[in-house]
C-alpha positions in Angstrom: -49.8 62.8 9.9 -51.0 59.7 11.4 -53.1 58.4 14.6 -52.3 56.9 17.5 -55.2 54.4 18.5 -55.5 53.8 22.5 -57.9 51.9 24.7 -57.7 51.0 27.8 -59.4 48.1 29.5 -62.7 49.8 30.4 -62.8 51.1 26.7 -62.4 54.5 27.9 -61.9 57.1 25.4 -60.6 59.9 27.9 -56.8 59.5 27.4 -53.7 62.1 27.4 -50.6 61.3 25.2 -47.4 62.8 26.0 -44.5 62.9 23.3 -41.0 62.3 24.1 -40.1 64.3 21.1 -40.9 68.3 21.9 -41.1 68.8 17.9 -43.9 66.4 18.2 -47.4 66.7 19.7 -50.2 64.1 19.8 -53.6 65.4 20.3 -56.2 63.8 22.5 -57.8 61.6 19.3 -54.1 60.1 18.7 -53.1 62.5 15.8 -49.5 63.4 16.0 -48.6 66.9 14.3 -45.5 68.9 14.2 -44.8 72.1 16.6 -42.6 73.2 13.7 -41.6 73.5 10.2 -40.1 70.3 9.0 -39.6 70.7 5.4 -35.5 70.5 6.3 -36.3 67.3 7.8 -33.2 65.4 6.2 -33.9 62.2 8.2 -36.9 59.9 10.0 -37.3 60.7 13.6 -38.3 58.5 16.0 -39.6 59.3 19.6 -41.8 57.7 22.3 -45.6 58.6 23.3 -46.9 58.1 26.6 -50.5 57.2 27.2 -52.3 57.9 30.7 -55.9 57.9 31.8 -57.3 60.9 33.0 -58.7 59.4 36.0 -55.8 56.3 36.5 -52.5 56.7 37.7 -51.0 53.9 35.2 -49.5 55.0 32.2 -48.5 52.9 28.8 -45.9 53.6 25.9 -45.2 53.0 22.1 -42.7 53.9 19.8 -43.7 56.2 17.3 -41.2 56.7 13.7 -41.6 59.3 11.5 -40.2 60.0 7.7 -40.5 62.6 5.2 -43.5 62.0 2.5 -41.7 60.5 -0.7 -39.7 58.0 1.6 -40.6 54.6 1.1 -38.9 53.2 4.0 -38.0 55.2 6.9 -34.4 55.9 7.1 -32.3 55.3 10.2 -31.9 58.2 13.0 -28.5 59.6 13.4 -26.3 58.1 16.1 -26.9 61.1 18.2 -29.9 62.1 17.5 -30.9 58.7 18.4 -29.3 59.0 22.0 -30.8 62.1 22.5 -34.2 60.4 21.5 -33.4 57.4 24.1 -32.5 59.9 26.6 -35.8 61.7 26.4 -37.7 58.2 26.1 -35.7 57.2 29.5 -36.5 60.7 31.1 -40.1 60.2 30.0 -40.7 56.6 31.9 -43.3 56.7 34.5 -42.6 58.0 37.6 -44.7 56.0 39.9 -45.9 52.6 40.0 -48.5 51.6 42.5 -49.8 48.4 43.6 -53.1 47.0 42.2 -55.8 48.3 44.5 -58.4 45.6 45.9 -62.1 46.9 44.9 -64.8 44.5 47.0 -68.4 45.2 46.8 -71.3 43.1 48.6 -73.9 41.2 47.0 -77.5 41.0 49.0 -78.4 37.6 47.9 -75.3 36.0 49.2 -72.6 38.4 50.3 -70.0 37.6 47.9 -67.5 39.9 47.5 -65.8 40.4 43.7 -61.8 41.6 43.1 -61.5 43.4 40.3 -58.5 42.5 38.1 -54.8 43.6 38.5 -53.3 46.4 36.1 -51.2 45.5 33.3 -47.9 46.9 34.3 -46.2 48.6 31.2 -42.3 47.5 30.6 -39.5 49.8 31.9 -37.1 50.4 28.8 -33.6 51.5 29.8 -31.3 52.4 26.9 -27.9 50.3 27.1 -24.6 52.1 27.1 -26.1 55.2 29.4 -23.0 57.3 30.8 -24.8 57.9 33.9 -24.6 59.3 36.1 -25.3 56.3 38.5 -27.1 55.3 40.4 -30.1 56.3 38.1 -33.6 56.6 39.3 -35.9 54.8 37.3 -39.8 54.2 38.9 -41.1 54.8 42.3 -42.7 51.9 43.4 -46.1 52.6 46.1 -48.9 51.3 47.8 -51.6 53.3 48.6 -51.7 52.0 52.4 -48.3 53.7 53.0 -50.5 56.5 54.4 -52.0 54.2 57.1 -49.1 52.0 58.1 -45.1 52.0 57.3 -44.3 50.1 54.1 -40.9 48.8 53.2 -40.4 48.4 49.5 -38.2 45.3 48.0 -37.4 43.7 44.4 -36.5 40.4 43.8 -35.1 38.5 40.7 -32.2 38.3 38.3 -30.3 41.6 38.3 -31.8 42.3 41.9 -30.5 39.7 44.3 -30.0 37.0 41.7 -27.0 37.3 39.3 -26.4 39.3 38.1 -27.1 40.8 41.3 -26.5 44.3 42.1 -27.6 46.0 38.5 -30.9 47.2 40.1 -31.9 48.3 43.7 -35.1 49.9 45.6 -35.1 52.3 48.3 -36.8 50.3 50.7 -39.0 53.5 52.1 -39.7 55.6 49.4 -39.6 53.0 46.7 -37.3 54.7 44.6 -36.2 51.9 42.1 -32.6 52.5 40.8 -30.6 51.0 37.7 -26.9 51.0 39.2 -24.4 50.4 36.4 -24.6 50.9 32.3 -26.3 47.9 30.6 -25.4 46.0 27.6 -28.3 44.7 25.3 -25.8 42.1 23.9 -25.0 40.5 27.4 -29.0 40.6 28.5 -31.9 42.0 26.7 -34.6 42.0 29.1 -34.6 41.6 33.0 -37.9 40.5 34.9 -38.3 41.9 38.6 -41.1 41.3 41.2 -41.8 44.3 43.4 -42.6 43.4 47.2 -44.6 45.6 50.1 -44.5 44.6 53.7 -45.6 46.3 57.1 -42.6 46.9 60.0 -43.0 43.1 60.8 -42.7 41.9 57.6 -46.4 41.0 56.5 -47.1 41.1 53.2 -49.2 44.3 52.5 -49.9 44.1 48.9 -49.9 41.2 46.3 -46.2 41.6 44.0 -46.1 43.0 41.2 -43.9 41.7 37.9 -41.3 44.5 36.6 -40.1 44.0 33.0 -37.1 46.0 32.0 -36.0 46.0 28.6 -32.7 47.0 27.0 -32.8 49.3 24.3 -29.9 48.4 21.5 -28.0 51.1 20.6 -25.5 50.8 17.6 -22.0 49.9 19.4 -21.3 47.0 17.3 -19.7 46.5 13.9 -20.8 44.1 11.3 -18.3 40.9 11.6 -17.3 39.2 8.7 -17.1 35.2 9.0 -13.8 35.2 7.2 -11.3 37.7 6.3 -10.6 36.4 3.1 -13.5 34.4 1.1 -12.0 32.5 -1.9 -14.3 31.8 -5.2 -14.0 31.3 -8.6 -16.0 31.3 -12.1 -15.2 30.2 -15.4 -13.5 32.1 -17.9 -16.3 33.8 -20.7 -19.2 33.1 -18.0 -22.5 35.2 -18.8 -23.4 38.8 -16.6 -25.3 37.0 -13.8 -22.9 34.0 -13.2 -23.0 33.3 -9.7 -19.3 33.6 -8.2 -19.7 33.3 -4.3 -21.3 34.5 -1.1 -19.5 36.5 1.7 -21.7 36.8 5.2 -21.2 39.2 8.0 -23.0 39.3 11.2 -24.1 42.1 13.9 -24.3 41.8 17.4 -27.1 44.5 18.0 -30.7 44.2 17.5 -31.5 42.9 14.2 -35.2 43.8 14.0 -33.8 47.4 14.3 -31.8 49.3 11.8 -28.8 48.8 14.5 -28.4 45.0 13.3 -29.6 45.5 9.7 -26.2 44.8 7.6 -26.0 46.0 3.7 -22.9 45.0 1.5 -21.5 46.9 -1.3 -18.1 46.6 -3.2 -15.2 48.9 -2.6 -12.7 48.3 -5.0 -11.6 45.6 -7.7 -8.2 44.5 -8.9 -7.0 44.6 -11.8 -9.6 47.0 -13.4 -9.7 45.0 -16.7 -11.3 44.6 -19.0 -13.9 46.9 -16.9 -13.6 48.5 -13.2 -16.8 47.1 -12.7 -16.8 43.6 -13.2 -18.7 42.3 -10.1 -21.4 43.1 -8.4 -23.0 42.3 -5.2 -26.7 42.1 -3.5 -26.6 44.3 -0.8 -28.6 42.1 1.3 -27.6 38.3 1.0 -24.0 39.2 0.2 -24.1 37.3 -3.4 -21.5 38.1 -5.8 -22.6 37.9 -9.3 -20.8 39.3 -12.8 -22.5 42.2 -14.3 -20.0 41.9 -17.4 -18.6 40.0 -20.3 -15.0 39.3 -21.0 -13.5 37.1 -18.3 -10.1 35.7 -19.6 -8.3 33.6 -17.4 -4.9 34.1 -20.2 -5.3 38.0 -19.5 -6.6 38.2 -15.6 -6.4 35.1 -13.9 -7.6 36.3 -10.8 -9.4 39.1 -9.3 -9.2 40.6 -5.5 -12.5 42.4 -4.7 -12.9 44.6 -1.3 -16.1 44.1 -0.1 -17.7 46.2 2.7 -20.7 45.5 5.0 -22.5 48.2 7.0 -25.1 48.3 9.5 -28.1 50.8 10.0 -29.1 49.3 6.9 -26.1 50.4 4.9 -26.2 54.4 5.8 -22.5 55.2 5.3 -23.0 58.2 7.6 -24.5 56.6 10.3 -23.5 52.8 10.2 -20.7 51.0 11.3 -18.8 49.6 9.0 -16.3 46.4 8.5 -14.1 45.1 5.2 -13.1 41.6 3.6 -11.4 40.2 0.9 -12.9 38.4 -1.7 -10.2 36.2 -3.8 -12.0 35.4 -7.1 -10.2 33.0 -9.4 -10.8 32.7 -13.0 -11.4 28.6 -14.2 -9.9 28.1 -17.4 -11.9 26.7 -20.3 -10.4 25.1 -23.3 -10.7 28.2 -25.6 -7.2 27.9 -27.2 -6.8 25.7 -29.3 -3.0 24.0 -29.5 -1.0 25.3 -32.3 2.2 23.8 -34.0 5.2 26.4 -34.0 6.0 25.2 -37.1 4.4 24.1 -40.3 6.9 21.3 -41.2 9.3 19.0 -39.2 12.2 17.3 -40.4 14.2 14.1 -38.7 16.4 11.0 -39.9 16.4 7.5 -38.4 18.6 4.8 -38.8 17.0 1.6 -40.4 16.4 -1.9 -38.2 16.0 0.7 -35.1 13.2 1.0 -32.7 12.3 3.2 -29.8 14.0 6.1 -31.3 12.8 9.5 -31.2 13.3 11.1 -34.9 12.0 14.7 -33.8 10.0 16.9 -31.2 7.3 18.6 -32.3 6.7 21.8 -30.2 3.3 23.2 -29.7 1.8 26.5 -27.7 -1.1 26.3 -25.8 -2.2 29.1 -23.8 -4.5 27.6 -21.6 -3.9 26.2 -17.5 -0.8 24.2 -18.2 -0.8 20.4 -17.2 -4.8 20.6 -17.4 -6.6 18.6 -20.0 -7.4 22.0 -21.8 -3.5 22.2 -22.4 -2.4 18.7 -22.7 -1.5 17.7 -26.4 -2.8 14.6 -28.0 -0.6 14.1 -31.5 -2.2 12.1 -34.4 -0.9 10.6 -37.7 -3.3 10.7 -39.9 -1.3 10.3 -43.1 2.0 8.8 -44.6 2.2 5.9 -42.1 -0.1 2.8 -43.5 2.6 0.4 -41.9 2.5 1.7 -38.8 6.4 2.3 -38.2 5.8 5.5 -35.7 3.9 6.9 -33.2 4.1 10.0 -31.2 4.3 10.2 -27.7 4.0 13.6 -25.3 5.8 14.5 -23.2 4.1 15.1 -20.1 6.5 18.0 -18.7 7.2 20.1 -22.2 4.0 19.0 -24.2 6.0 18.3 -27.0 5.2 15.3 -29.2 8.0 12.9 -29.3 7.7 11.3 -32.8 9.1 8.0 -32.3 10.2 4.5 -34.0 8.2 1.1 -33.2 8.5 -1.0 -35.9 11.8 -0.7 -37.7 12.1 0.9 -40.8 14.2 -0.8 -44.3 16.0 1.6 -46.2 15.9 -0.6 -49.0 12.1 -0.9 -48.7 11.7 3.3 -48.2 14.4 5.7 -48.3 11.9 8.7 -46.5 8.5 9.2 -45.2 6.4 12.4 -45.0 3.6 12.4 -42.6 1.0 14.9 -41.6 0.3 15.1 -38.1 -2.5 16.7 -36.3 -2.3 17.7 -32.5 -5.6 18.4 -30.2 -6.4 18.4 -26.5 -7.3 16.0 -24.2 -10.3 17.9 -23.5 -13.0 19.1 -26.0 -12.6 22.6 -27.2 -15.5 25.0 -25.4 -18.6 25.9 -27.5 -17.9 28.3 -30.7 -14.3 27.6 -30.2 -12.6 26.3 -34.0 -9.7 24.2 -34.4 -6.8 26.2 -35.7 -5.2 25.8 -39.0 -1.6 25.7 -37.1 -2.6 22.2 -35.5 -1.7 20.3 -38.5 1.9 19.8 -39.5 4.1 17.9 -42.0 6.9 15.9 -40.9 9.7 14.7 -43.5 11.8 11.5 -42.2 14.8 10.4 -43.8 16.2 6.5 -43.4 19.6 6.3 -43.2 21.3 2.8 -44.7 23.3 1.0 -42.2 25.1 -2.5 -42.9 22.3 -5.1 -42.2 23.6 -8.4 -41.1 23.2 -11.1 -43.5 19.4 -13.3 -43.1 19.0 -16.9 -43.3 15.9 -17.1 -45.3 14.5 -19.9 -43.4 15.4 -19.7 -39.5 15.5 -22.5 -38.1 15.8 -24.8 -40.8 14.3 -28.3 -40.3 15.9 -31.3 -42.5 15.3 -35.4 -42.3 17.5 -37.8 -42.2 18.1 -41.7 -41.3 20.6 -42.0 -38.5 23.8 -43.7 -39.1 24.6 -41.9 -42.6 28.4 -42.4 -43.0 30.7 -39.2 -42.4 31.5 -36.9 -45.3 27.5 -37.0 -46.0 26.0 -33.9 -47.8 23.1 -33.1 -45.8 22.1 -29.7 -46.6 23.2 -26.2 -48.1 22.0 -23.6 -45.0 23.0 -20.2 -47.4 22.2 -16.5 -45.9 21.4 -13.8 -48.1 22.3 -10.1 -47.6 19.4 -8.0 -47.1 22.0 -4.5 -48.6 21.3 -4.9 -51.9 22.9 -1.6 -53.0 26.0 -3.0 -52.2 27.9 -5.8 -53.1 29.6 -7.7 -50.0 30.8 -11.1 -49.1 29.3 -13.6 -47.3 31.3 -16.1 -45.4 29.7 -19.3 -43.0 31.4 -20.6 -39.5 30.1 -23.2 -37.4 28.8 -21.8 -34.2 27.6 -24.6 -31.9 27.8 -28.3 -32.5 27.5 -30.3 -29.1 28.5 -33.3 -31.0 30.7 -32.4 -33.6 29.2 -33.8 -36.2 28.8 -31.1 -38.9 30.8 -29.0 -40.7 30.1 -26.0 -42.7 31.7 -25.0 -46.6 33.1 -21.3 -45.6 32.4 -20.0 -49.2 28.4 -21.5 -49.8 27.0 -22.8 -46.5 26.9 -26.8 -47.5 26.6 -29.0 -44.3 28.1 -32.2 -43.8 28.8 -35.1 -41.8 32.1 -35.5 -40.0 30.9 -38.4 -38.0 28.0 -41.0 -38.0 24.5 -39.5 -37.0 23.2 -41.4 -33.4 19.6 -40.6 -33.0 20.1 -42.4 -29.4 22.9 -39.8 -28.7 22.3 -37.5 -25.2 22.5 -34.3 -28.0 19.4 -35.6 -29.7 16.2 -34.3 -28.0 13.0 -35.7 -29.3 14.4 -37.0 -32.5 16.0 -33.6 -33.4 19.6 -32.3 -33.4 20.1 -28.7 -33.2 23.2 -26.8 -34.5 23.8 -22.7 -34.8 26.2 -21.3 -37.5 27.2 -18.3 -37.9 27.0 -15.7 -41.6 28.9 -12.7 -41.4 30.0 -10.3 -44.4 33.0 -8.0 -45.4 31.2 -4.6 -44.3 32.2 -2.1 -42.5 31.4 -2.7 -39.6 31.3 -6.2 -39.8 27.5 -7.4 -39.3 27.1 -11.4 -38.7 23.6 -13.2 -38.2 23.1 -16.7 -36.9 20.9 -19.5 -38.1 19.8 -22.8 -36.5 19.6 -26.1 -38.2 17.6 -28.7 -37.1 18.2 -32.3 -38.2 15.2 -35.1 -37.6 16.8 -38.1 -36.9 15.2 -40.7 -38.7 15.2 -44.4 -36.6 16.7 -47.2 -37.9 17.0 -50.3 -36.1 20.6 -50.0 -34.6 20.1 -51.5 -31.2 19.3 -54.6 -30.2 16.9 -54.9 -27.1 18.2 -55.9 -23.8 16.7 -58.5 -21.2 15.1 -57.2 -17.8 15.6 -58.4 -15.4 19.1 -59.4 -15.0 19.2 -61.4 -11.4 16.0 -63.6 -10.0 15.1 -66.2 -7.9 13.0 -69.0 -7.8 12.3 -72.3 -5.4 13.8 -75.7 -6.0 10.3 -77.1 -6.4 8.3 -76.2 -9.5 5.3 -74.2 -7.7 2.6 -72.3 -9.8 3.9 -69.1 -8.2 7.5 -70.2 -8.9 7.9 -68.1 -12.2 9.9 -65.3 -13.1 8.5 -61.9 -15.4 10.8 -60.9 -18.0 10.6 -58.3 -20.6 13.3 -56.4 -22.6 14.3 -52.6 -23.2 15.3 -51.4 -26.9 17.0 -47.7 -27.1 15.6 -47.6 -31.0 12.0 -46.0 -31.8 8.6 -47.8 -33.1 8.2 -49.7 -34.9 12.2 -51.1 -33.9 11.0 -52.2 -30.7 8.4 -54.7 -29.0 7.1 -56.8 -29.5 10.1 -58.9 -28.5 10.3 -62.1 -28.8 11.9 -64.6 -25.9 13.7 -68.0 -27.0 15.8 -70.1 -25.3 19.2 -71.4 -26.9 19.7 -75.0 -28.0 23.0 -75.2 -26.3 23.7 -76.1 -23.7 21.1 -78.6 -24.0 20.1 -78.7 -20.2 19.0 -74.9 -20.6 16.0 -76.3 -22.5 15.6 -79.4 -20.7 15.5 -77.6 -17.1 13.6 -74.3 -18.3 10.8 -73.1 -20.5 9.2 -70.1 -21.4 6.1 -68.7 -22.4 4.9 -65.7 -23.6 2.5 -63.4 -21.8 2.2 -60.2 -24.2 4.1 -58.5 -26.6 7.0 -57.2 -24.4 6.2 -59.6 -21.5 7.3 -63.3 -20.9 7.5 -65.8 -17.9 10.9 -68.1 -17.5 9.7 -71.0 -15.3 11.4 -74.8 -14.4 10.4 -77.2 -16.4 11.4 -80.1 -14.5 9.7 -80.8 -10.8 12.7 -80.1 -9.1 16.1 -78.4 -9.7 18.9 -78.9 -7.1 19.3 -75.1 -4.9 21.8 -73.2 -6.9 22.6 -70.1 -8.8 22.0 -70.5 -12.6 23.2 -68.5 -15.5 20.7 -68.9 -18.4 21.1 -67.7 -21.7 17.6 -65.8 -23.4 17.9 -64.9 -26.7 15.8 -61.7 -27.3 14.5 -60.3 -30.8 12.8 -57.3 -31.3 10.7 -56.3 -34.1 12.7 -54.5 -36.7 13.0 -54.8 -40.3 15.5 -56.9 -40.6 15.4 -57.7 -36.4 17.8 -57.8 -34.2 18.7 -60.2 -31.5 20.4 -60.4 -28.7 22.0 -63.5 -26.0 21.4 -62.1 -22.3 22.2 -64.0 -19.6 19.8 -63.9 -16.4 21.0 -65.0 -13.2 18.8 -66.9 -11.3 18.7 -68.6 -7.8 17.2 -71.5 -6.9 16.5 -72.0 -3.4 14.5 -74.2 -0.9 10.9 -72.4 0.1 8.8 -72.2 3.1 5.0 -72.5 2.8 4.6 -69.2 1.5 6.9 -69.7 -1.3 9.8 -67.3 0.4 13.5 -68.8 0.1 14.4 -69.7 3.3 17.7 -68.5 4.9 19.5 -72.2 4.7 18.3 -72.3 1.3 19.6 -68.5 0.6 23.2 -69.6 2.0 23.0 -72.7 -0.3 21.5 -71.0 -3.5 24.6 -68.5 -3.2 27.2 -71.4 -4.3 28.2 -73.4 -1.0 27.5 -77.1 -0.9 27.3 -79.8 1.7 31.1 -80.0 2.0 32.2 -76.7 1.7 29.8 -75.9 4.7 31.8 -79.1 6.3 35.0 -77.5 6.1 34.1 -74.3 7.2 33.0 -76.0 10.7 36.0 -77.9 10.9 38.2 -74.5 10.3 36.1 -73.1 13.4 36.8 -76.2 15.3 40.7 -75.9 14.8 40.7 -71.9 15.4 39.3 -72.8 18.9 41.8 -75.7 19.8 44.4 -73.4 19.2 43.1 -70.5 21.3 42.8 -72.7 24.4 46.1 -74.6 23.6 48.1 -71.0 23.6 46.2 -70.0 27.0 46.8 -73.0 28.3 50.5 -72.9 27.8 50.4 -69.3 28.7 49.1 -70.4 32.0 52.0 -73.0 32.5 54.7 -70.3 32.1 53.1 -68.0 34.7 53.4 -71.2 37.3 57.3 -71.5 36.3 57.8 -67.4 36.7 56.2 -67.6 40.1 58.7 -70.5 41.2 61.7 -68.4 40.1 63.2 -65.4 41.8 62.1 -61.9 41.7 64.7 -60.6 39.3 66.2 -63.5 36.7 68.6 -63.3 33.9 68.3 -59.9 31.7 68.2 -62.0 28.7 65.1 -64.0 29.8 63.5 -60.9 31.2 60.7 -60.1 28.7 59.0 -57.2 30.6 58.8 -53.9 29.3 61.7 -51.0 30.2 60.2 -47.3 29.8 62.2 -45.0 28.9 62.1 -41.2 28.3 63.6 -38.9 26.3 63.8 -35.2 26.6 64.4 -35.2 22.6 63.1 -37.3 19.5 64.4 -39.0 16.5 68.0 -40.6 18.9 67.5 -43.5 16.8 70.7 -46.7 17.5 73.1 -43.7 19.0 70.2 -43.2 21.9 70.5 -47.2 22.8 74.1 -46.5 24.8 72.6 -47.0 28.4 73.9 -49.2 31.1 72.3 -52.3 31.3 73.6 -53.2 34.9 71.0 -51.1 35.8 68.3 -53.4 35.2 70.2 -55.8 37.9 68.1 -56.6 41.5 69.9 -53.4 43.6 71.8 -53.8 46.7 70.2 -50.6 48.0 68.3 -47.7 47.3 71.0 -45.1 46.6 71.7 -46.1 43.0 67.6 -45.6 42.4 67.7 -42.1 44.3 70.9 -41.1 42.3 70.1 -42.2 39.0 68.9 -40.1 36.0 65.1 -39.1 36.0 63.2 -41.0 33.4 64.6 -44.5 33.2 62.6 -47.0 35.4 61.9 -50.9 35.5 58.4 -51.8 35.5 58.8 -54.1 38.8 60.5 -51.0 40.7 58.6 -48.9 43.3 59.3 -45.2 42.2 61.0 -43.7 45.4 60.8 -39.8 43.9 57.8 -38.6 42.1 58.2 -37.7 38.5 55.4 -35.2 37.3 56.7 -35.3 34.0 55.0 -38.4 32.7 52.0 -40.3 34.8 52.9 -44.0 35.5 51.1 -46.7 32.9 48.8 -48.9 35.1 49.5 -52.2 35.2 47.7 -54.6 32.6 46.7 -57.8 33.7 48.9 -60.6 33.4 48.2 -63.5 30.7 48.4 -65.9 33.2 45.7 -64.7 35.0 43.3 -64.9 31.9 44.4 -68.8 32.0 43.8 -69.5 35.6 40.0 -68.0 35.0 39.7 -70.0 32.1 40.3 -73.2 33.8 38.2 -72.1 36.8 35.2 -71.5 34.4 35.6 -74.7 33.0 36.1 -76.5 36.5 32.8 -74.9 37.8 31.2 -75.6 34.8 
C-alpha cells in the first residue's frame, strides 16, 4: 500500500486519519491498509481521507485512488460505486468550523501583543446531482464566544445572498449551514462564501471566514461530436498509415477526471471490402488512418465508418457513449490506362471534303469519368505525313472523332492506313504501364467524286496596249479536268465582262476582243481590266469552276490635253499681278501627259497682238496682256495645248477672259464687271430710256384714272347698264352651269323704286352698291377695295406736297 504524509503548520506529527471507505483504514503514520481481502477487487477505488489534529478541532481532506498491483493506470470506478463513495465523502465533511481564536501575549519590554495567524479553512466538497433530501446540512459554523454572548451567524456571497441566491443558507442561531437544492458542476463548479458572527446588537464578534465549496463532478454528460457526419478522403492505392481524417467529440464533464476523458473506437465499416478493417482510429486524438493496402476506387468508391466516443477513458461498462458517421471517399488516381475497343477501325471519306468525321474511335477507361485521369487524348503516329487528318475528343462520350482537315485527292491517294495511340490528360500513376490496347490501326478509303475543271493559273494576267481592234486574239484561257480516270469534255462560257469587250471560244477557251480596249474606261481599275469565265464538264452531276482573266492595259497617247481653267478675268490695264495661271489635264498616263506646251495660234492675228504666254514649269504657264490697255469686254482666247506623247497630241481650247476696270487693289469693280459682261455705253443708255418711258406710261395711266373718277362722281349713282363696269356677284348652288346659267333678268340691276323687290328677290343675287337687307350667312360679303381714282388722287397730293 502507500502512505499519506501530513504536516500541520506547527509541524505537529500527532495527526489522526479517518478513511471514508470502511474497507480501507489509515494508520497514524499515514499508511493505508485494507481491512479485508482485496484480491477479488476488479476495479480501482477512490475515497476521501480526513486529517484531524489531536489537540485542534480543524480538519483537512484529500482524495486517495487505489488500484490492484499490475494495473499501469487506475481504472475508473463504476458509477454506482462512485456515487456511494461521494456520499461517504459528503457524510465525512467536517461537522464544525470554528472562527479562529485570537491568541495574545504581553511583552515585558514594550507591552506589545502578537496575534496568531488564522487557520486555513479546508474546502467543502459537495457532489453534483445529489438526490437529497434537501435542505442538507454541510457544516456548522460556531464561535468560541457563543458561551458568553448571544451570537447570530450569517453567510454572504454568490449562492447565498447574491445570484444565484438561495442555494446555501445558515441557521442564524445554531450556525448550521445547508445546501437547498441539487448542484450542477457544468453550470457552476465552485462557490466562495463568507461566514459572519455578530452579537445581538449587530456588532462583529469574529472576523469573517472564507468558505470554499467545490462541486464534485459526476459522469452525467455524454460525449458530443462536433458534427454528426464527417467527410474525408484518401487516394486509392494508399499505403497503410495514410491519414484520412479526424473526428472530434467533447464532454462537458470534468476533463481532469475520467468523467471527461473521451476515447474513440470504430464500431463498423461498410462495405467489408477487401477486408472488414481497412481503417483504424487513434483512441485519444480521433485521427483515422489506413491499416491495410488494397484501396481501389474502381471497386469501392466510398466507405461508411461508424465511430463511437466513450468517456470514463473508454470504459464501455461505466462510460457514456455517442456515435457519429464518417464518410470516406476514395479519390481516383490514373491507375487504369485507356484501351481502344477494337484493334482496327475503318472509314471512308469523299475527296475534296473537309471537316468530315471519318469514323469514331471508341475507348474504355475505368478511372473517374470526366476527370483528367479519364479524358482521352488521341494522336496519329503514322500514315498521315501530309496532315490530312486530326482526332478530336468528344467531351461527353470520350470517343475520338477522326476528322478530315485537309482535302484528300482520290487521284493522289485512294486509301490511308493510320496508326493511332490514346492516352489520358494526366500521366499514369507510378508503376502503371500502358496497355497494348492503347494502340490501333485505322483504314480510310477515299471516294472519287466529279471534280470541277481547274484553271492552272488563276487569276491569269496578260498585258496588251489599249486600243487593239475588235477581233484580236488575246490569249487561250483553258482549264484542266482533275478526274484523270474519267474522260470528260470541258466547255467554256463568259461569267462576267463589265464592259462587254471580250468573248471566249466555247470549245478551247480562246479569248478575243469584241470592242476597242480603252484604258481610260470606268471599268478599268489601276490599268487592270478583270473578266471571269466559267469552265464546266459533262459529268454527272456536272461540275464547274471559275477563272479570272486580268488584262493589264498599256497606255497609248490617245487623249489630247484639255486646258484648265476655262474662265478667268484680268484688269483692262496691264499690271504685274494681272496674269492668269493656266495648266492642262490629260486622261492618259505617263509618259503621254506633261510636260505640256502652251501656244497662241497665228490666226486671228489679234490674239498674239493682245496676249502672250510665258512658261512657268512643265505643267503650268501664264497668260497675260501684251498691250498696256484693252477695252473692258469678254474675250474668247484660243490656246493650243500639246502633251509629251510620241507622237504628241494637241488640242485647241478656248479660255473665256473677262477684261474689266480694276480698283487700286487690282480687283474688278462693279461697273467694270457689268461692262465686262458685254454691255456697252449705248446699251446702258437704251436701258435707261426704256425705264423712263415705262415710268411715264404709269403716270399717264394714273392721270387718266383720276379723270374717270371725277366724271363718275358728276353723274347719278346708277348709270346705263351698258356703261356700268362694276362687278356682279352671283351665287350658285351647283357648279358647271356655263351659258345655260346666264339666263337672268338684267332689269334687277336698275335702280329700285322700292325695297320690295329686294326683299322678295332670290337670295344670292345682289349688286355691289346695294346694301343688303336680309343677312345671308352662306357667304361673307367681300370687303370693298380702294377705287383706282383714290390712288390717282393720292399720287397728285404727294406730287403737290413734294
